[in-house]
All heavy atoms as TSV, in Angstrom:
chain	resi	resn	atom	element	x	y	z
A	1	MET	N	N	80.332	124.117	56.157
A	1	MET	CA	C	79.309	124.727	56.808
A	1	MET	C	C	79.928	125.088	58.188
A	1	MET	O	O	80.223	124.285	58.941
A	1	MET	CB	C	78.070	124.010	56.983
A	1	MET	CG	C	77.483	123.532	55.642
A	1	MET	SD	S	75.830	123.017	56.051
A	1	MET	CE	C	74.970	123.927	54.674
A	2	SER	N	N	79.972	126.354	58.604
A	2	SER	CA	C	80.644	126.714	59.859
A	2	SER	C	C	79.782	126.543	61.040
A	2	SER	O	O	80.301	126.478	62.191
A	2	SER	CB	C	81.027	128.276	59.684
A	2	SER	OG	O	79.816	129.067	59.531
A	3	GLU	N	N	78.499	126.601	60.863
A	3	GLU	CA	C	77.622	126.254	62.121
A	3	GLU	C	C	77.775	124.916	62.798
A	3	GLU	O	O	77.443	124.637	63.751
A	3	GLU	CB	C	76.216	126.462	61.782
A	3	GLU	CG	C	75.491	125.661	60.692
A	3	GLU	CD	C	75.681	126.175	59.241
A	3	GLU	OE1	O	76.033	127.361	59.139
A	3	GLU	OE2	O	75.248	125.501	58.396
A	4	ASN	N	N	78.486	123.913	61.998
A	4	ASN	CA	C	78.660	122.547	62.461
A	4	ASN	C	C	80.001	122.405	63.202
A	4	ASN	O	O	80.312	121.382	63.736
A	4	ASN	CB	C	78.434	121.515	61.443
A	4	ASN	CG	C	76.983	121.512	60.947
A	4	ASN	OD1	O	76.176	121.748	61.751
A	4	ASN	ND2	N	76.758	121.054	59.625
A	5	ASN	N	N	80.870	123.470	63.051
A	5	ASN	CA	C	82.233	123.332	63.691
A	5	ASN	C	C	82.167	123.394	65.186
A	5	ASN	O	O	81.254	124.195	65.777
A	5	ASN	CB	C	83.018	124.430	63.163
A	5	ASN	CG	C	83.331	124.196	61.718
A	5	ASN	OD1	O	83.303	123.249	61.217
A	5	ASN	ND2	N	83.669	125.351	61.124
A	6	PRO	N	N	82.895	122.481	65.852
A	6	PRO	CA	C	82.760	122.501	67.418
A	6	PRO	C	C	83.388	123.907	67.914
A	6	PRO	O	O	84.256	124.364	67.261
A	6	PRO	CB	C	83.522	121.366	67.897
A	6	PRO	CG	C	84.488	121.074	66.744
A	6	PRO	CD	C	83.596	121.530	65.408
A	7	PRO	N	N	83.050	124.382	69.091
A	7	PRO	CA	C	83.593	125.515	69.557
A	7	PRO	C	C	85.113	125.258	69.939
A	7	PRO	O	O	85.373	124.072	70.196
A	7	PRO	CB	C	82.828	125.818	70.763
A	7	PRO	CG	C	82.111	124.536	71.145
A	7	PRO	CD	C	82.098	123.840	69.850
A	8	PRO	N	N	85.902	126.266	69.835
A	8	PRO	CA	C	87.357	126.049	70.207
A	8	PRO	C	C	87.491	125.810	71.648
A	8	PRO	O	O	86.718	126.286	72.489
A	8	PRO	CB	C	87.985	127.455	69.760
A	8	PRO	CG	C	86.781	128.439	69.826
A	8	PRO	CD	C	85.556	127.727	69.396
A	9	THR	N	N	88.425	125.013	71.902
A	9	THR	CA	C	88.708	124.722	73.431
A	9	THR	C	C	89.547	125.676	74.056
A	9	THR	O	O	90.351	126.277	73.473
A	9	THR	CB	C	89.259	123.257	73.511
A	9	THR	OG1	O	90.569	123.227	72.832
A	9	THR	CG2	C	88.470	122.194	72.977
A	10	THR	N	N	89.274	126.053	75.336
A	10	THR	CA	C	90.155	126.934	76.060
A	10	THR	C	C	90.526	126.393	77.261
A	10	THR	O	O	89.993	125.485	77.724
A	10	THR	CB	C	89.230	128.227	76.384
A	10	THR	OG1	O	88.223	127.902	77.133
A	10	THR	CG2	C	88.842	128.920	75.136
A	11	THR	N	N	91.660	127.000	77.937
A	11	THR	CA	C	92.047	126.340	79.153
A	11	THR	C	C	91.417	127.065	80.400
A	11	THR	O	O	91.433	126.397	81.454
A	11	THR	CB	C	93.630	126.575	79.240
A	11	THR	OG1	O	93.799	128.170	79.194
A	11	THR	CG2	C	94.411	125.950	78.216
A	12	THR	N	N	90.777	128.138	80.319
A	12	THR	CA	C	90.096	128.706	81.445
A	12	THR	C	C	88.565	128.435	81.239
A	12	THR	O	O	88.038	128.457	80.116
A	12	THR	CB	C	90.247	130.195	81.400
A	12	THR	OG1	O	89.924	130.823	80.177
A	12	THR	CG2	C	91.811	130.532	81.576
A	13	THR	N	N	87.855	128.253	82.301
A	13	THR	CA	C	86.547	128.083	82.249
A	13	THR	C	C	85.797	129.397	82.396
A	13	THR	O	O	86.252	130.253	83.364
A	13	THR	CB	C	86.007	127.112	83.319
A	13	THR	OG1	O	86.416	127.496	84.591
A	13	THR	CG2	C	86.576	125.685	82.917
A	14	THR	N	N	84.694	129.503	81.886
A	14	THR	CA	C	83.865	130.776	82.305
A	14	THR	C	C	82.574	130.491	82.557
A	14	THR	O	O	81.916	129.340	82.293
A	14	THR	CB	C	83.771	131.665	80.898
A	14	THR	OG1	O	83.159	130.920	79.843
A	14	THR	CG2	C	85.041	132.041	80.359
A	15	THR	N	N	81.925	131.252	83.360
A	15	THR	CA	C	80.514	131.035	83.869
A	15	THR	C	C	79.726	132.247	83.630
A	15	THR	O	O	80.199	133.379	83.665
A	15	THR	CB	C	80.486	130.687	85.399
A	15	THR	OG1	O	81.168	131.716	86.109
A	15	THR	CG2	C	81.316	129.379	85.740
A	16	ALA	N	N	78.405	131.929	83.375
A	16	ALA	CA	C	77.610	133.117	83.099
A	16	ALA	C	C	76.940	133.508	84.526
A	16	ALA	O	O	76.343	132.574	85.129
A	16	ALA	CB	C	76.595	132.826	82.051
A	17	THR	N	N	77.015	134.699	84.793
A	17	THR	CA	C	76.247	135.236	86.069
A	17	THR	C	C	75.298	136.266	85.715
A	17	THR	O	O	75.302	136.658	84.583
A	17	THR	CB	C	77.309	135.704	87.070
A	17	THR	OG1	O	77.970	136.860	86.386
A	17	THR	CG2	C	78.335	134.674	87.457
A	18	ALA	N	N	74.585	136.785	86.768
A	18	ALA	CA	C	73.603	137.897	86.441
A	18	ALA	C	C	74.244	139.047	85.947
A	18	ALA	O	O	73.606	139.946	85.264
A	18	ALA	CB	C	72.776	138.111	87.761
A	19	THR	N	N	75.732	139.213	86.279
A	19	THR	CA	C	76.328	140.519	85.874
A	19	THR	C	C	77.000	140.274	84.558
A	19	THR	O	O	77.652	141.190	84.009
A	19	THR	CB	C	77.258	140.949	86.978
A	19	THR	OG1	O	78.157	139.844	87.251
A	19	THR	CG2	C	76.415	141.383	88.291
A	20	GLY	N	N	77.023	139.048	84.086
A	20	GLY	CA	C	77.858	138.867	82.920
A	20	GLY	C	C	78.719	137.588	82.857
A	20	GLY	O	O	78.686	136.885	83.845
A	21	THR	N	N	79.576	137.509	81.957
A	21	THR	CA	C	80.488	136.315	81.895
A	21	THR	C	C	81.743	136.690	82.649
A	21	THR	O	O	82.308	137.699	82.496
A	21	THR	CB	C	80.862	135.904	80.380
A	21	THR	OG1	O	79.590	135.695	79.768
A	21	THR	CG2	C	81.671	134.813	80.401
A	22	THR	N	N	82.113	135.747	83.600
A	22	THR	CA	C	83.357	136.074	84.327
A	22	THR	C	C	84.380	134.849	84.265
A	22	THR	O	O	84.001	133.709	83.786
A	22	THR	CB	C	82.969	136.396	85.786
A	22	THR	OG1	O	82.172	135.081	86.344
A	22	THR	CG2	C	82.046	137.504	85.987
A	23	SER	N	N	85.488	135.088	84.714
A	23	SER	CA	C	86.494	133.992	84.736
A	23	SER	C	C	86.202	132.989	85.711
A	23	SER	O	O	85.350	133.121	86.520
A	23	SER	CB	C	87.952	134.586	85.003
A	23	SER	OG	O	88.284	135.529	83.899
A	24	ASP	N	N	87.039	131.885	85.785
A	24	ASP	CA	C	87.038	130.881	86.740
A	24	ASP	C	C	86.622	131.318	88.161
A	24	ASP	O	O	87.297	132.065	88.733
A	24	ASP	CB	C	88.233	129.966	86.775
A	24	ASP	CG	C	88.037	128.672	87.497
A	24	ASP	OD1	O	86.966	128.278	87.903
A	24	ASP	OD2	O	89.065	128.181	87.567
A	25	THR	N	N	85.510	130.824	88.700
A	25	THR	CA	C	85.107	131.323	90.121
A	25	THR	C	C	85.835	130.697	91.152
A	25	THR	O	O	85.874	131.227	92.226
A	25	THR	CB	C	83.632	130.896	90.238
A	25	THR	OG1	O	83.444	129.475	90.142
A	25	THR	CG2	C	82.674	131.678	89.279
A	26	ASN	N	N	86.608	129.688	90.888
A	26	ASN	CA	C	87.487	129.063	91.941
A	26	ASN	C	C	88.596	130.017	92.351
A	26	ASN	O	O	89.093	129.905	93.380
A	26	ASN	CB	C	88.013	127.808	91.543
A	26	ASN	CG	C	86.982	126.685	91.329
A	26	ASN	OD1	O	85.885	126.823	91.960
A	26	ASN	ND2	N	87.139	125.745	90.506
A	27	THR	N	N	89.012	130.893	91.512
A	27	THR	CA	C	90.151	131.891	91.821
A	27	THR	C	C	89.684	133.053	92.701
A	27	THR	O	O	90.530	133.875	93.004
A	27	THR	CB	C	90.821	132.280	90.452
A	27	THR	OG1	O	89.904	132.967	89.750
A	27	THR	CG2	C	91.412	131.045	89.865
A	28	ARG	N	N	88.348	133.245	92.880
A	28	ARG	CA	C	87.963	134.485	93.515
A	28	ARG	C	C	88.174	134.379	94.968
A	28	ARG	O	O	88.407	135.329	95.540
A	28	ARG	CB	C	86.441	134.704	93.100
A	28	ARG	CG	C	86.215	134.931	91.703
A	28	ARG	CD	C	84.781	135.217	91.480
A	28	ARG	NE	N	84.772	135.639	90.088
A	28	ARG	CZ	C	83.556	136.053	89.593
A	28	ARG	NH1	N	82.600	136.066	90.241
A	28	ARG	NH2	N	83.523	136.278	88.291
A	29	GLY	N	N	87.968	133.194	95.703
A	29	GLY	CA	C	88.256	133.057	97.041
A	29	GLY	C	C	87.256	133.491	97.938
A	29	GLY	O	O	86.036	133.819	97.496
A	30	ILE	N	N	87.639	133.492	99.208
A	30	ILE	CA	C	86.663	133.563	100.346
A	30	ILE	C	C	86.056	135.145	100.314
A	30	ILE	O	O	84.832	135.215	100.504
A	30	ILE	CB	C	87.442	133.495	101.715
A	30	ILE	CG1	C	87.887	132.004	101.769
A	30	ILE	CG2	C	86.585	133.960	102.859
A	30	ILE	CD1	C	86.792	130.986	101.715
A	31	PRO	N	N	86.797	136.248	100.078
A	31	PRO	CA	C	86.053	137.532	99.941
A	31	PRO	C	C	84.904	137.465	99.058
A	31	PRO	O	O	83.844	138.198	99.415
A	31	PRO	CB	C	87.234	138.487	99.639
A	31	PRO	CG	C	88.448	137.859	99.855
A	31	PRO	CD	C	88.193	136.270	99.749
A	32	TYR	N	N	85.043	136.927	97.953
A	32	TYR	CA	C	84.000	136.937	96.849
A	32	TYR	C	C	82.774	136.100	97.493
A	32	TYR	O	O	81.631	136.603	97.454
A	32	TYR	CB	C	84.356	136.403	95.540
A	32	TYR	CG	C	83.365	136.273	94.498
A	32	TYR	CD1	C	82.844	137.328	93.898
A	32	TYR	CD2	C	82.831	135.035	94.133
A	32	TYR	CE1	C	81.890	137.322	92.951
A	32	TYR	CE2	C	81.778	134.920	93.364
A	32	TYR	CZ	C	81.343	136.041	92.624
A	32	TYR	OH	O	80.328	135.965	91.716
A	33	TYR	N	N	83.107	135.027	98.117
A	33	TYR	CA	C	81.990	134.218	98.761
A	33	TYR	C	C	81.363	134.862	99.862
A	33	TYR	O	O	80.104	134.955	99.932
A	33	TYR	CB	C	82.724	132.957	99.193
A	33	TYR	CG	C	81.682	131.996	100.003
A	33	TYR	CD1	C	80.683	131.340	99.529
A	33	TYR	CD2	C	81.787	131.938	101.408
A	33	TYR	CE1	C	79.879	130.542	100.093
A	33	TYR	CE2	C	81.024	131.264	102.255
A	33	TYR	CZ	C	79.937	130.539	101.580
A	33	TYR	OH	O	79.193	129.828	102.384
A	34	GLU	N	N	82.100	135.610	100.636
A	34	GLU	CA	C	81.464	136.380	101.775
A	34	GLU	C	C	80.649	137.531	101.227
A	34	GLU	O	O	79.540	137.827	101.780
A	34	GLU	CB	C	82.523	136.966	102.690
A	34	GLU	CG	C	83.368	135.815	103.427
A	34	GLU	CD	C	82.437	135.080	104.368
A	34	GLU	OE1	O	81.552	135.622	104.998
A	34	GLU	OE2	O	82.776	133.897	104.625
A	35	LYS	N	N	81.143	138.254	100.110
A	35	LYS	CA	C	80.252	139.255	99.639
A	35	LYS	C	C	78.932	138.703	99.033
A	35	LYS	O	O	77.923	139.334	99.278
A	35	LYS	CB	C	81.016	140.000	98.370
A	35	LYS	CG	C	80.336	141.068	97.858
A	35	LYS	CD	C	81.021	141.690	96.574
A	35	LYS	CE	C	80.171	142.806	95.927
A	35	LYS	NZ	N	78.911	142.518	95.686
A	36	LEU	N	N	78.975	137.677	98.331
A	36	LEU	CA	C	77.844	136.884	97.837
A	36	LEU	C	C	76.822	136.585	98.995
A	36	LEU	O	O	75.631	136.851	98.913
A	36	LEU	CB	C	78.066	135.745	97.081
A	36	LEU	CG	C	78.796	135.881	95.660
A	36	LEU	CD1	C	78.936	134.621	95.026
A	36	LEU	CD2	C	77.754	136.707	94.795
A	37	LYS	N	N	77.430	136.066	100.113
A	37	LYS	CA	C	76.626	135.699	101.203
A	37	LYS	C	C	76.020	136.922	101.870
A	37	LYS	O	O	74.692	136.800	102.193
A	37	LYS	CB	C	77.403	135.052	102.291
A	37	LYS	CG	C	77.327	133.542	102.359
A	37	LYS	CD	C	78.130	132.803	103.437
A	37	LYS	CE	C	78.237	133.369	104.817
A	37	LYS	NZ	N	78.865	132.674	105.739
A	38	ARG	N	N	76.641	137.988	101.896
A	38	ARG	CA	C	76.108	139.314	102.489
A	38	ARG	C	C	75.035	139.781	101.632
A	38	ARG	O	O	74.011	140.148	101.960
A	38	ARG	CB	C	77.217	140.307	102.713
A	38	ARG	CG	C	76.790	141.527	103.417
A	38	ARG	CD	C	77.851	142.556	103.624
A	38	ARG	NE	N	78.350	142.948	102.211
A	38	ARG	CZ	C	79.656	142.816	101.784
A	38	ARG	NH1	N	80.541	142.127	102.532
A	38	ARG	NH2	N	79.933	143.346	100.611
A	39	ASP	N	N	75.199	139.750	100.407
A	39	ASP	CA	C	74.377	140.187	99.285
A	39	ASP	C	C	72.922	139.324	99.503
A	39	ASP	O	O	71.833	139.952	99.369
A	39	ASP	CB	C	74.841	140.235	97.938
A	39	ASP	CG	C	75.836	141.294	97.581
A	39	ASP	OD1	O	76.020	142.203	98.536
A	39	ASP	OD2	O	76.622	141.179	96.667
A	40	LEU	N	N	73.116	138.094	99.437
A	40	LEU	CA	C	71.970	137.193	99.628
A	40	LEU	C	C	71.153	137.492	100.868
A	40	LEU	O	O	70.023	137.650	100.904
A	40	LEU	CB	C	72.439	135.760	99.610
A	40	LEU	CG	C	71.395	134.694	99.730
A	40	LEU	CD1	C	70.399	134.735	98.533
A	40	LEU	CD2	C	71.982	133.291	99.733
A	41	ARG	N	N	72.017	137.654	102.035
A	41	ARG	CA	C	71.278	137.910	103.297
A	41	ARG	C	C	70.433	139.311	103.138
A	41	ARG	O	O	69.375	139.377	103.583
A	41	ARG	CB	C	72.241	138.156	104.458
A	41	ARG	CG	C	72.358	136.844	105.191
A	41	ARG	CD	C	73.167	136.985	106.442
A	41	ARG	NE	N	74.260	136.113	106.541
A	41	ARG	CZ	C	75.611	136.539	106.461
A	41	ARG	NH1	N	75.939	137.706	106.314
A	41	ARG	NH2	N	76.583	135.565	106.443
A	42	GLU	N	N	71.103	140.296	102.516
A	42	GLU	CA	C	70.397	141.688	102.421
A	42	GLU	C	C	69.264	141.547	101.511
A	42	GLU	O	O	68.102	142.122	101.759
A	42	GLU	CB	C	71.429	142.542	101.881
A	42	GLU	CG	C	72.425	143.049	102.789
A	42	GLU	CD	C	73.559	143.926	102.195
A	42	GLU	OE1	O	73.469	144.162	101.019
A	42	GLU	OE2	O	74.449	144.365	102.919
A	43	THR	N	N	69.235	140.697	100.403
A	43	THR	CA	C	68.170	140.475	99.588
A	43	THR	C	C	67.112	139.881	100.182
A	43	THR	O	O	65.933	140.143	99.927
A	43	THR	CB	C	68.685	139.864	98.266
A	43	THR	OG1	O	69.802	140.586	97.618
A	43	THR	CG2	C	67.695	139.703	97.058
A	44	LEU	N	N	67.346	138.845	100.875
A	44	LEU	CA	C	66.342	137.954	101.597
A	44	LEU	C	C	65.620	138.851	102.547
A	44	LEU	O	O	64.418	138.714	102.719
A	44	LEU	CB	C	66.915	136.721	102.230
A	44	LEU	CG	C	67.225	135.600	101.280
A	44	LEU	CD1	C	68.055	134.596	101.956
A	44	LEU	CD2	C	66.101	135.021	100.530
A	45	GLN	N	N	66.337	139.660	103.261
A	45	GLN	CA	C	65.868	140.590	104.314
A	45	GLN	C	C	64.817	141.553	103.635
A	45	GLN	O	O	63.763	141.850	104.077
A	45	GLN	CB	C	66.899	141.324	105.056
A	45	GLN	CG	C	66.400	142.281	106.196
A	45	GLN	CD	C	67.562	142.949	106.910
A	45	GLN	OE1	O	68.563	142.877	106.629
A	45	GLN	NE2	N	67.257	143.615	107.983
A	46	ARG	N	N	65.197	142.125	102.492
A	46	ARG	CA	C	64.405	143.077	101.757
A	46	ARG	C	C	63.191	142.271	101.225
A	46	ARG	O	O	62.096	142.846	101.141
A	46	ARG	CB	C	65.232	143.600	100.551
A	46	ARG	CG	C	64.630	144.830	100.068
A	46	ARG	CD	C	65.532	145.563	99.021
A	46	ARG	NE	N	65.324	145.096	97.736
A	46	ARG	CZ	C	66.262	144.633	96.786
A	46	ARG	NH1	N	67.585	144.986	97.130
A	46	ARG	NH2	N	65.837	144.301	95.767
A	47	LYS	N	N	63.455	141.043	100.753
A	47	LYS	CA	C	62.095	140.323	100.267
A	47	LYS	C	C	61.166	140.105	101.420
A	47	LYS	O	O	60.010	140.160	101.191
A	47	LYS	CB	C	62.594	138.921	99.807
A	47	LYS	CG	C	61.419	138.129	99.224
A	47	LYS	CD	C	61.897	136.672	98.966
A	47	LYS	CE	C	60.800	135.810	98.386
A	47	LYS	NZ	N	59.699	135.685	99.395
A	48	ARG	N	N	61.734	139.731	102.676
A	48	ARG	CA	C	60.800	139.460	103.824
A	48	ARG	C	C	59.944	140.782	104.066
A	48	ARG	O	O	58.787	140.871	104.433
A	48	ARG	CB	C	61.670	139.131	104.946
A	48	ARG	CG	C	62.020	137.760	104.913
A	48	ARG	CD	C	62.743	137.266	106.246
A	48	ARG	NE	N	63.566	136.131	105.867
A	48	ARG	CZ	C	64.887	136.106	105.920
A	48	ARG	NH1	N	65.548	137.227	106.245
A	48	ARG	NH2	N	65.545	134.949	105.697
A	49	LEU	N	N	60.660	141.840	104.036
A	49	LEU	CA	C	59.965	143.141	104.299
A	49	LEU	C	C	58.944	143.467	103.196
A	49	LEU	O	O	57.950	143.895	103.481
A	49	LEU	CB	C	61.054	144.411	104.258
A	49	LEU	CG	C	60.456	145.747	104.511
A	49	LEU	CD1	C	59.903	145.767	105.882
A	49	LEU	CD2	C	61.582	146.781	104.417
A	50	LEU	N	N	59.316	143.198	101.949
A	50	LEU	CA	C	58.313	143.475	100.801
A	50	LEU	C	C	57.108	142.536	101.029
A	50	LEU	O	O	55.942	142.800	100.818
A	50	LEU	CB	C	58.976	143.287	99.482
A	50	LEU	CG	C	59.942	144.281	99.066
A	50	LEU	CD1	C	60.691	143.797	97.873
A	50	LEU	CD2	C	59.177	145.588	98.870
A	51	ASP	N	N	57.360	141.222	101.398
A	51	ASP	CA	C	56.298	140.254	101.587
A	51	ASP	C	C	55.474	140.730	102.815
A	51	ASP	O	O	54.177	140.550	102.595
A	51	ASP	CB	C	56.834	138.894	102.028
A	51	ASP	CG	C	57.560	138.201	100.787
A	51	ASP	OD1	O	57.209	138.578	99.620
A	51	ASP	OD2	O	58.190	137.155	100.983
A	52	LYS	N	N	55.859	141.191	103.749
A	52	LYS	CA	C	55.236	141.668	104.983
A	52	LYS	C	C	54.306	143.048	104.428
A	52	LYS	O	O	53.108	143.055	104.839
A	52	LYS	CB	C	56.153	142.181	106.065
A	52	LYS	CG	C	55.352	142.618	107.350
A	52	LYS	CD	C	56.426	142.972	108.448
A	52	LYS	CE	C	55.767	143.525	109.621
A	52	LYS	NZ	N	56.670	143.902	110.649
A	53	ASN	N	N	55.075	143.849	103.828
A	53	ASN	CA	C	54.199	145.032	103.311
A	53	ASN	C	C	53.007	144.603	102.436
A	53	ASN	O	O	51.967	145.080	102.405
A	53	ASN	CB	C	55.062	145.881	102.566
A	53	ASN	CG	C	56.098	146.814	103.514
A	53	ASN	OD1	O	55.812	146.805	104.680
A	53	ASN	ND2	N	57.188	147.259	102.905
A	54	MET	N	N	53.257	143.666	101.576
A	54	MET	CA	C	52.261	143.142	100.584
A	54	MET	C	C	51.031	142.426	101.365
A	54	MET	O	O	49.951	142.770	101.119
A	54	MET	CB	C	52.833	142.143	99.622
A	54	MET	CG	C	51.857	141.848	98.533
A	54	MET	SD	S	52.520	140.915	97.107
A	54	MET	CE	C	52.874	139.279	97.797
A	55	VAL	N	N	51.331	141.762	102.429
A	55	VAL	CA	C	50.320	141.155	103.269
A	55	VAL	C	C	49.534	142.273	103.806
A	55	VAL	O	O	48.187	142.129	103.938
A	55	VAL	CB	C	50.974	140.234	104.465
A	55	VAL	CG1	C	49.862	139.792	105.373
A	55	VAL	CG2	C	51.493	138.911	103.660
A	56	THR	N	N	50.171	143.293	104.488
A	56	THR	CA	C	49.442	144.341	104.894
A	56	THR	C	C	48.503	145.073	103.989
A	56	THR	O	O	47.388	145.402	104.154
A	56	THR	CB	C	50.410	145.341	105.620
A	56	THR	OG1	O	51.243	144.650	106.588
A	56	THR	CG2	C	49.782	146.675	106.322
A	57	LEU	N	N	48.993	145.367	102.864
A	57	LEU	CA	C	48.235	145.963	101.724
A	57	LEU	C	C	47.105	145.118	101.276
A	57	LEU	O	O	45.963	145.717	101.189
A	57	LEU	CB	C	49.188	146.151	100.571
A	57	LEU	CG	C	48.591	146.979	99.303
A	57	LEU	CD1	C	48.097	148.237	99.838
A	57	LEU	CD2	C	49.609	147.181	98.229
A	58	GLU	N	N	47.265	143.869	101.247
A	58	GLU	CA	C	46.303	142.816	100.854
A	58	GLU	C	C	45.196	142.828	101.999
A	58	GLU	O	O	43.923	142.863	101.628
A	58	GLU	CB	C	46.750	141.562	100.556
A	58	GLU	CG	C	47.477	141.311	99.275
A	58	GLU	CD	C	48.128	139.940	99.196
A	58	GLU	OE1	O	48.313	139.269	100.201
A	58	GLU	OE2	O	48.566	139.565	98.173
A	59	ASP	N	N	45.475	142.953	103.144
A	59	ASP	CA	C	44.500	143.075	104.198
A	59	ASP	C	C	43.775	144.404	104.159
A	59	ASP	O	O	42.512	144.310	104.477
A	59	ASP	CB	C	45.294	142.911	105.596
A	59	ASP	CG	C	44.339	142.821	106.781
A	59	ASP	OD1	O	43.397	141.988	106.655
A	59	ASP	OD2	O	44.486	143.675	107.644
A	60	GLN	N	N	44.493	145.426	103.912
A	60	GLN	CA	C	43.753	146.721	103.822
A	60	GLN	C	C	42.674	146.740	102.623
A	60	GLN	O	O	41.571	147.138	102.840
A	60	GLN	CB	C	44.703	147.817	103.494
A	60	GLN	CG	C	45.507	148.266	104.718
A	60	GLN	CD	C	46.565	149.345	104.334
A	60	GLN	OE1	O	46.763	149.630	103.164
A	60	GLN	NE2	N	47.142	149.999	105.400
A	61	ILE	N	N	43.062	146.211	101.607
A	61	ILE	CA	C	42.249	145.949	100.242
A	61	ILE	C	C	41.078	145.211	100.725
A	61	ILE	O	O	39.891	145.470	100.318
A	61	ILE	CB	C	42.984	145.496	99.156
A	61	ILE	CG1	C	44.015	146.453	98.636
A	61	ILE	CG2	C	42.045	144.993	98.019
A	61	ILE	CD1	C	44.894	145.853	97.538
A	62	TYR	N	N	41.295	144.026	101.333
A	62	TYR	CA	C	40.092	143.158	101.789
A	62	TYR	C	C	39.189	143.931	102.614
A	62	TYR	O	O	37.940	143.966	102.553
A	62	TYR	CB	C	40.733	141.920	102.581
A	62	TYR	CG	C	39.673	141.071	103.074
A	62	TYR	CD1	C	38.958	140.084	102.292
A	62	TYR	CD2	C	39.390	141.060	104.464
A	62	TYR	CE1	C	38.068	139.349	102.728
A	62	TYR	CE2	C	38.308	140.241	104.857
A	62	TYR	CZ	C	37.665	139.447	104.011
A	62	TYR	OH	O	36.754	138.543	104.490
A	63	ARG	N	N	39.764	144.631	103.623
A	63	ARG	CA	C	38.809	145.459	104.623
A	63	ARG	C	C	38.163	146.464	103.832
A	63	ARG	O	O	36.704	146.724	103.968
A	63	ARG	CB	C	39.555	145.934	105.711
A	63	ARG	CG	C	39.928	144.907	106.784
A	63	ARG	CD	C	40.603	145.510	107.973
A	63	ARG	NE	N	41.963	145.560	107.792
A	63	ARG	CZ	C	42.706	146.731	107.838
A	63	ARG	NH1	N	42.236	147.712	108.445
A	63	ARG	NH2	N	43.976	146.565	107.684
A	64	PHE	N	N	38.728	147.235	102.889
A	64	PHE	CA	C	38.057	148.218	102.163
A	64	PHE	C	C	36.971	147.665	101.277
A	64	PHE	O	O	35.765	148.148	101.141
A	64	PHE	CB	C	38.975	149.030	101.254
A	64	PHE	CG	C	39.885	150.050	102.006
A	64	PHE	CD1	C	41.170	150.212	101.729
A	64	PHE	CD2	C	39.314	150.848	103.050
A	64	PHE	CE1	C	41.908	150.952	102.443
A	64	PHE	CE2	C	40.087	151.820	103.713
A	64	PHE	CZ	C	41.466	151.841	103.407
A	65	GLU	N	N	37.159	146.532	100.666
A	65	GLU	CA	C	36.191	145.929	99.782
A	65	GLU	C	C	35.116	145.482	100.580
A	65	GLU	O	O	33.877	145.544	100.211
A	65	GLU	CB	C	36.765	144.778	99.101
A	65	GLU	CG	C	37.750	145.223	97.911
A	65	GLU	CD	C	38.251	143.974	97.095
A	65	GLU	OE1	O	38.263	142.869	97.521
A	65	GLU	OE2	O	38.868	144.189	96.065
A	66	ALA	N	N	35.367	144.844	101.825
A	66	ALA	CA	C	34.256	144.327	102.727
A	66	ALA	C	C	33.360	145.518	103.069
A	66	ALA	O	O	32.222	145.435	103.100
A	66	ALA	CB	C	34.883	143.721	103.823
A	67	ALA	N	N	33.985	146.617	103.403
A	67	ALA	CA	C	33.225	147.944	103.909
A	67	ALA	C	C	32.354	148.396	102.692
A	67	ALA	O	O	31.206	148.720	102.996
A	67	ALA	CB	C	34.143	148.928	104.337
A	68	TYR	N	N	32.848	148.348	101.619
A	68	TYR	CA	C	32.104	148.859	100.418
A	68	TYR	C	C	31.042	147.944	99.979
A	68	TYR	O	O	29.868	148.513	99.845
A	68	TYR	CB	C	33.049	148.881	99.075
A	68	TYR	CG	C	32.353	149.294	97.819
A	68	TYR	CD1	C	32.005	150.491	97.525
A	68	TYR	CD2	C	32.095	148.161	97.028
A	68	TYR	CE1	C	31.201	150.756	96.306
A	68	TYR	CE2	C	31.418	148.445	95.680
A	68	TYR	CZ	C	31.047	149.769	95.536
A	68	TYR	OH	O	30.224	150.083	94.383
A	69	LEU	N	N	31.170	146.675	100.038
A	69	LEU	CA	C	30.095	145.843	99.788
A	69	LEU	C	C	28.966	145.753	100.904
A	69	LEU	O	O	27.823	145.590	100.672
A	69	LEU	CB	C	30.617	144.345	99.641
A	69	LEU	CG	C	31.643	144.154	98.526
A	69	LEU	CD1	C	32.172	142.640	98.523
A	69	LEU	CD2	C	30.750	144.297	97.267
A	70	GLU	N	N	29.414	146.117	102.198
A	70	GLU	CA	C	28.443	146.214	103.181
A	70	GLU	C	C	27.581	147.457	103.029
A	70	GLU	O	O	26.368	147.472	103.394
A	70	GLU	CB	C	29.121	146.165	104.566
A	70	GLU	CG	C	29.643	144.850	105.023
A	70	GLU	CD	C	30.422	144.999	106.412
A	70	GLU	OE1	O	30.380	146.033	106.936
A	70	GLU	OE2	O	30.909	143.900	106.780
A	71	GLU	N	N	28.124	148.450	102.387
A	71	GLU	CA	C	27.374	149.691	102.174
A	71	GLU	C	C	26.408	149.497	101.042
A	71	GLU	O	O	25.387	150.271	101.081
A	71	GLU	CB	C	28.335	150.831	101.918
A	71	GLU	CG	C	29.205	151.383	103.080
A	71	GLU	CD	C	30.184	152.424	102.614
A	71	GLU	OE1	O	30.087	152.943	101.350
A	71	GLU	OE2	O	30.906	152.786	103.512
A	72	THR	N	N	26.803	148.813	100.121
A	72	THR	CA	C	25.767	148.555	98.929
A	72	THR	C	C	24.716	147.430	99.109
A	72	THR	O	O	24.845	146.721	99.893
A	72	THR	CB	C	26.716	148.452	97.657
A	72	THR	OG1	O	27.334	147.215	97.763
A	72	THR	CG2	C	27.560	149.604	97.331
């Protein structure tokens, strides 16, 4: 039965990332790390902006609903 066979051993390690499977991350070095840091900072900044916009939108919805309920 082939499903019980252990996977073949390899000398390189692979890791699964959001973009796919890549080779050993230890060989990528500082530029890769710096790019990841920059991407994380940009993504967090974008998330903060979206969170702020969502709070503003929720406040508008609350005020519109309150005005509607006062009219009825």
